[in-house]
VOGU-3710 file (C-alpha; in Angstrom, 3 decimals, decimal comma):
1> xxxxxxxxxx> 0,000/0,000/0,000  1,570/3,314/-1,055  1,632/6,526/0,973  -1,358/8,051/-0,839  -3,528/4,971/-0,177  -2,560/4,971/3,503  -3,349/8,668/3,752  -6,780/8,178/2,159  -7,520/5,242/4,474  -6,600/7,290/7,550
11> xxxxxxxxxx> -8,713/10,209/6,343  -11,734/7,955/5,816  -11,318/6,422/9,303  -11,075/9,856/10,898  -14,051/11,047/8,851  -16,356/8,287/10,102  -15,199/8,715/13,725  -16,672/12,206/13,662  -19,987/12,355/15,556  -21,613/14,703/13,025
21> xxxxxxxxxx> -20,679/12,328/10,200  -22,198/9,350/12,008  -25,367/11,344/12,605  -25,494/12,303/8,937  -25,113/8,678/7,908  -27,980/7,692/10,232  -30,151/10,467/8,837  -29,147/9,433/5,328  -31,208/6,285/5,800  -34,254/8,483/6,361
31> xxxxxxxxxx> -33,313/10,777/3,472  -32,796/7,732/1,266  -36,022/6,258/2,606  -38,253/8,695/0,723  -36,733/8,197/-2,758  -36,372/4,478/-2,023  -40,061/4,252/-1,176  -40,832/6,377/-4,224  -38,828/3,954/-6,351  -40,553/0,933/-4,833
41> xxxxxxxxxx> -43,935/2,543/-5,447  -42,815/3,285/-9,009  -42,070/-0,429/-9,509  -45,766/-0,995/-8,869  -47,295/2,121/-10,439  -45,141/2,780/-13,519  -46,427/-0,289/-15,398  -49,975/0,826/-14,528  -49,322/4,396/-15,656  -47,862/3,061/-18,888
51> xxxxxxxxxx> -51,016/1,037/-19,559  -53,332/4,008/-18,962  -51,174/6,817/-20,379  -50,447/7,214/-24,073  -47,263/8,697/-25,497  -49,147/11,982/-25,980  -49,956/12,032/-22,249  -46,290/11,517/-21,384  -45,395/14,298/-23,812  -47,867/16,716/-22,163
61> xxxxxxxxxx> -46,607/15,857/-18,677  -43,005/16,354/-19,806  -43,783/19,662/-21,498  -45,578/21,161/-18,509  -42,774/19,951/-16,250  -40,559/22,241/-18,324  -43,083/25,083/-17,865  -43,087/24,412/-14,114  -39,304/24,704/-14,088  -39,624/28,133/-15,719
71> xxxxxxxxxx> -41,933/29,380/-12,984  -40,123/27,778/-10,033  -37,325/30,404/-9,597  -39,895/33,207/-9,820  -42,152/31,645/-7,177  -39,448/30,657/-4,652  -37,164/33,650/-5,467  -34,102/31,604/-4,396  -34,975/32,384/-0,767  -34,201/28,825/0,454
81> xxxxxxxxxx> -30,512/29,560/-0,247  -30,783/32,812/1,708  -32,431/30,993/4,601  -29,720/28,310/4,690  -26,797/30,709/4,362  -28,057/32,893/7,251  -29,150/30,058/9,537  -25,910/29,913/11,567  -25,384/33,666/11,793  -27,292/34,266/15,024
91> xxxxxxxxxx> -24,252/36,150/16,316  -25,156/38,808/13,742  -28,676/39,154/15,081  -30,275/36,770/12,587  -32,892/34,555/14,270  -33,853/31,494/12,157  -37,481/31,518/13,404  -37,961/35,196/12,617  -36,259/34,696/9,266  -38,597/31,808/8,425
101> xxxxxxxxxx> -41,728/33,823/9,281  -40,454/36,760/7,258  -39,772/34,592/4,194  -43,100/32,718/4,249  -45,152/35,880/4,859  -43,326/37,688/2,072  -43,919/34,781/-0,334  -47,611/34,526/0,617  -48,177/38,038/-0,681  -45,768/38,163/-3,609
111> xxxxxxxxxx> -46,769/34,778/-5,059  -50,362/35,912/-5,621  -49,136/38,581/-8,044  -46,587/36,204/-9,559  -49,356/33,641/-10,216  -51,477/36,168/-12,137  -48,532/37,451/-14,179  -47,333/33,892/-14,896  -50,738/32,821/-16,201  -50,950/35,820/-18,541
121> xxxxxxxxxx> -47,419/35,372/-19,880  -47,731/31,620/-20,492  -51,121/32,148/-22,189  -49,566/34,714/-24,526  -46,689/32,345/-25,287  -49,075/29,534/-26,223  -51,087/31,830/-28,517  -48,061/33,457/-30,119  -46,215/30,233/-30,948  -49,322/28,076/-31,594
131> xxxxxxxxxx> -48,279/25,401/-29,066  -49,857/22,046/-29,927  -50,540/21,054/-26,308  -53,667/22,378/-24,506  -53,079/25,136/-21,939  -55,881/24,382/-19,477  -56,167/22,882/-16,924  -52,448/22,096/-16,907  -51,234/25,649/-16,285  -53,661/25,910/-13,351
141> xxxxxxxxxx> -52,201/22,719/-11,826  -48,661/24,050/-12,277  -49,442/27,382/-10,560  -51,238/25,715/-7,617  -48,213/23,426/-7,133  -45,855/26,380/-7,034  -47,931/28,323/-4,517  -48,408/25,515/-1,993  -44,998/23,891/-2,360  -43,163/26,463/-0,216
151> xxxxxxxxxx> -44,538/25,187/3,108  -43,367/21,603/2,700  -40,118/22,811/1,109  -39,125/24,908/4,130  -40,285/22,296/6,613  -38,037/19,724/4,914  -35,143/22,204/4,998  -35,762/22,661/8,721  -35,728/18,882/9,210  -32,405/18,582/7,407
161> xxxxxxxxxx> -30,813/21,432/9,341  -31,940/20,043/12,722  -31,116/16,437/11,700  -34,714/15,291/12,173  -34,520/12,538/9,601  -37,635/10,672/10,762  -39,888/13,727/10,345  -38,324/14,337/6,943  -39,105/10,760/5,943  -42,698/10,787/7,236
171> xxxxxxxxxx> -43,626/14,019/5,443  -42,240/12,647/2,179  -44,103/9,378/2,718  -47,345/11,293/3,197  -46,871/13,070/-0,130  -45,982/9,835/-1,934  -49,046/8,024/-0,564  -51,466/10,854/-1,436  -49,896/11,426/-4,852  -50,042/7,727/-5,731
181> xxxxxxxxxx> -53,545/7,107/-4,361  -55,217/9,992/-6,164  -53,227/9,499/-9,374  -54,259/5,851/-9,612  -57,871/6,704/-8,789  -58,048/9,447/-11,415  -56,336/7,271/-14,022  -58,097/3,951/-13,503  -61,559/4,904/-12,210  -61,992/8,185/-14,082
191> xxxxxxxxxx> -59,704/7,494/-17,065  -58,210/10,940/-16,493  -55,076/10,632/-18,652  -52,466/13,377/-18,212  -54,960/15,535/-16,301  -55,583/12,773/-13,773  -51,887/12,030/-13,313  -50,979/15,685/-12,749  -54,011/16,322/-10,523  -52,999/13,455/-8,233
201> xxxxxxxxxx> -49,539/14,982/-7,817  -51,112/18,404/-7,174  -53,253/17,051/-4,339  -50,176/15,399/-2,843  -48,392/18,751/-2,729  -51,420/20,660/-1,413  -52,214/18,277/1,447  -48,577/17,736/2,461  -47,892/21,468/2,456  -50,998/22,087/4,577
211> xxxxxxxxxx> -49,697/19,552/7,104  -46,264/21,236/7,067  -47,881/24,631/7,676  -49,858/23,187/10,613  -46,654/21,738/12,100  -44,837/25,057/11,737  -47,627/26,847/13,611  -47,912/24,121/16,265  -44,140/24,177/16,868  -44,289/28,014/17,051
221> xxxxxxxxxx> -41,767/28,418/14,270  -44,046/30,422/12,018  -46,176/33,459/12,880  -48,559/34,612/10,169  -48,540/38,313/9,358  -49,265/40,714/6,499  -46,539/43,031/7,746  -43,426/43,043/5,586  -40,222/44,671/6,844  -38,650/46,684/4,021
231> xxxxxxxxxx> -35,146/46,411/5,475  -35,314/42,602/5,483  -36,802/42,561/1,983  -33,944/44,691/0,652  -31,310/42,497/2,316  -32,913/39,303/1,019  -33,372/40,617/-2,514  -29,791/41,904/-2,629  -28,656/38,346/-1,905  -31,261/36,574/-4,047
241> xxxxxxxxxx> -31,620/38,659/-7,220  -28,325/37,370/-8,675  -29,524/33,834/-7,827  -32,905/34,434/-9,507  -31,131/35,662/-12,623  -28,796/32,684/-12,325  -31,779/30,327/-12,059  -33,230/31,622/-15,302  -29,849/31,478/-16,930  -29,675/27,883/-15,639
251> xxxxxxxxxx> -33,107/27,027/-17,035  -31,896/26,112/-20,558  -29,593/23,468/-19,059  -32,404/21,133/-18,069  -35,443/22,364/-19,957  -34,809/24,244/-23,207  -34,486/20,939/-25,052  -38,123/20,053/-24,330  -39,327/23,433/-25,603  -37,261/23,153/-28,800
261> xxxxxxxxxx> -38,264/19,507/-29,373  -41,992/20,364/-29,219  -41,521/22,378/-32,425  -40,548/19,190/-34,303  -44,120/17,917/-33,988  -43,062/14,307/-33,278  -45,260/13,562/-30,289  -44,445/9,841/-30,002  -40,675/10,400/-30,013  -41,200/13,221/-27,529
271> xxxxxxxxxx> -42,978/10,686/-25,329  -40,035/8,262/-25,455  -37,637/11,108/-24,712  -39,724/12,150/-21,688  -39,924/8,583/-20,370  -36,137/8,186/-20,686  -35,627/11,428/-18,784  -38,089/10,265/-16,122  -36,326/6,917/-15,673  -32,937/8,609/-15,280
281> xxxxxxxxxx> -34,665/10,949/-12,852  -35,309/8,016/-10,500  -31,543/7,657/-10,065  -31,246/11,425/-9,829  -33,659/11,344/-6,879  -31,242/9,073/-4,994  -28,375/11,439/-5,803  -30,390/14,363/-4,471  -31,369/12,520/-1,288  -27,747/11,792/-0,480
291> xxxxxxxxxx> -26,719/15,374/-1,209  -29,524/16,813/0,914  -28,296/14,763/3,848  -25,040/16,705/3,860  -26,057/20,063/2,328  -26,605/21,956/5,618  -23,213/20,690/6,844  -21,555/21,808/3,618  -22,743/25,358/4,285  -21,636/25,036/7,905
301> xxxxxxxxxx> -18,168/23,733/6,970  -17,641/26,626/4,571  -18,726/29,149/7,209  -16,221/27,525/9,600  -13,536/27,263/6,876  -13,044/23,533/7,427  -12,132/22,815/3,836  -10,370/19,463/4,249  -13,520/17,817/5,558  -15,527/19,537/2,827
311> xxxxxxxxxx> -13,284/18,040/0,124  -13,657/14,587/1,690  -17,464/14,927/1,573  -17,375/15,834/-2,114  -14,941/13,034/-2,998  -17,024/10,375/-1,206  -20,257/11,638/-2,731  -18,998/11,654/-6,322  -17,410/8,190/-5,958  -20,739/6,740/-4,861
321> xxxxxxxxxx> -22,560/8,534/-7,687  -20,183/7,159/-10,318  -20,820/3,610/-9,061  -24,605/4,096/-9,148  -24,461/5,504/-12,686  -22,546/2,459/-13,961  -25,078/0,102/-12,371  -27,946/2,078/-13,880  -26,504/1,839/-17,411  -25,887/-1,914/-17,071
331> xxxxxxxxxx> -29,465/-2,683/-15,989  -31,424/0,144/-17,635  -33,023/-1,859/-20,440  -34,742/-4,533/-18,290  -35,647/-1,886/-15,702  -37,317/0,402/-18,265  -39,027/-2,585/-19,866  -40,504/-3,628/-16,522  -41,517/-0,106/-15,485  -43,339/0,513/-18,764
341> xxxxxxxxxx> -45,004/-2,926/-19,061  -42,740/-3,641/-22,038  -44,406/-0,868/-24,088  -41,660/1,761/-24,069  -38,368/-0,147/-23,591  -36,818/1,943/-26,363  -36,704/4,869/-23,888  -33,731/3,190/-22,124  -31,533/4,396/-25,008  -32,235/7,965/-23,958
351> xxxxxxxxxx> -32,020/7,175/-20,215  -28,423/5,877/-20,454  -27,198/9,185/-21,874  -29,285/11,235/-19,452  -27,705/9,552/-16,417  -24,195/10,525/-17,560  -25,332/14,116/-17,897  -26,900/13,996/-14,418  -23,599/12,793/-12,934  -21,573/15,707/-14,300
361> xxxxxxxxxx> -24,316/18,198/-13,451  -24,109/17,036/-9,822  -20,357/17,622/-9,888  -20,745/21,083/-11,403  -23,441/21,916/-8,851  -20,846/22,012/-6,082  -19,494/25,259/-7,521  -22,961/26,807/-7,130  -23,051/25,612/-3,540  -19,584/26,997/-2,812
371> xxxxxxxxxx> -20,344/30,419/-4,235  -23,647/30,714/-2,354  -21,997/29,549/0,885  -19,320/32,232/0,502  -22,065/34,798/-0,208  -20,661/35,404/-3,703  -23,942/34,942/-5,563  -22,702/37,043/-8,475  -20,387/34,177/-9,399  -23,402/31,851/-9,543
381> xxxxxxxxxx> -25,094/34,328/-11,849  -22,036/34,508/-14,119  -21,686/30,729/-14,190  -25,325/30,150/-15,048  -25,463/32,912/-17,657  -22,503/31,367/-19,486  -24,178/27,970/-19,208  -27,547/29,286/-20,373  -26,092/30,932/-23,475  -24,046/27,836/-24,283
391> xxxxxxxxxx> -27,084/25,555/-23,848  -29,359/27,609/-26,086  -26,772/27,592/-28,878  -25,813/23,927/-28,408  -29,382/22,605/-28,175  -30,597/24,674/-31,110  -27,754/23,469/-33,353  -27,911/19,809/-32,254  -31,716/19,588/-32,438  -31,769/21,191/-35,879
401> xxxxxxxxxx> -29,251/18,655/-37,202  -29,801/15,537/-35,047  -33,228/16,082/-33,453  -33,923/13,911/-30,374  -30,564/12,122/-30,367  -28,853/15,490/-30,671  -30,754/16,806/-27,649  -29,903/13,649/-25,719  -26,125/13,875/-26,223  -26,180/17,637/-25,604
411> xxxxxxxxxx> -27,192/16,878/-22,012  -23,698/15,422/-21,526  -21,905/18,145/-23,502  -23,527/20,936/-21,501  -22,870/19,228/-18,167  -19,161/18,948/-19,017  -19,150/22,628/-19,952  -20,781/23,330/-16,561  -17,907/21,631/-14,710  -15,293/23,415/-16,833
421> xxxxxxxxxx> -16,904/26,858/-16,399  -17,318/26,336/-12,651  -13,657/25,332/-12,302  -12,456/28,429/-14,165  -14,661/30,797/-12,149  -13,629/29,195/-8,857  -9,942/29,622/-9,727  -10,643/33,302/-10,409  -12,497/33,539/-7,087  -9,566/31,954/-5,213
431> xxxxxxxxxx> -7,067/34,361/-6,741  -9,192/37,338/-5,717  -9,972/36,054/-2,204  -6,876/34,232/-0,977  -7,397/35,182/2,664  -10,893/33,680/2,854  -9,543/30,239/1,976  -7,350/29,826/5,051  -8,362/26,520/6,660  -9,131/26,963/10,377
441> xx> -8,509/23,275/11,074  -5,310/21,394/10,599
//
């Protein structure tokens, strides 16, 4: 065993002796529990959905998922990042409970106006470009999801910060059960198609978020008020506006392909493409669950300048992800065949490429996390603007020449560009802020 191997072994042993690491690993089982249960439910429901949903239904669901991604940054205003970054700064007079009430009360008011504006803008877009998919009731479902989602979102953040893995798991289970129950009822009993499938998910979000709101009030963590403090609004917007711009610049990375592909008018192929993306998304859900287990600690480690432990987190995470991606590619065809009742096995061809793109996007995402943790949100904006411009050009060219296969492979190309751009910007950041990178732990 060489010196490097011994050093890595010692580092891993020291890492797992740490009490916070052991607690994170324990909570990881709860964080993994939700996507694991979701996957197990999908083993049962996906074949049923595939029997009751046509390729056109999958295409509609995929298209409005892209619309929902457009509206998401506007509705949440990147305030979860603000909440996380300020959580441990009580020495500066920032109380997490007061901050939470301020954010939720602010969103309650602002989101009403955002909902009206969003509906008008999307309606105009559909009329102007003669979109082949129907607007209603899908846009209504999307807007309702965005409005209610904030309560469960912040409650889950609170669970992760306070290491309450069991509560995190139970709230996710509630949403999965409600989503699945109503979706199956609407599909099988009412033959609801895409409307039934999306309505079931909407009810899951609404009921779960109502429960989360009740828990916030019961635990005295949220006090409802119409009063908005201008000073806090200005401070939050100063932090978040670059992130909102960055979110919209980021949008083309994961969604512009579906908007461009709709113009080709090949609904069946669009359906296969959407199914492949959905199947890769199952693996992506596991990646996200693991990341969310450690995300609050990543912000904490940066605030404490404990960079060695941070690097070890990232290394361990990406090693596990690489292993999961390889397993996914090996078994994707039989998995997709089973999950689609043998009807849409061809979608595995798309899924294998998508999973590679997801891997590199996860790696590139650490640069976003670093910049937000350091409070340098302008770097996130610059990174995402460069990515957004690159994606629009790359997707447009590849889709024009290679259509769906071109869009598929561009997912990998753009994710590699994301890692490269993030690396370059972080090097620039280091050169300009050498003093901030002094490790407080040896």
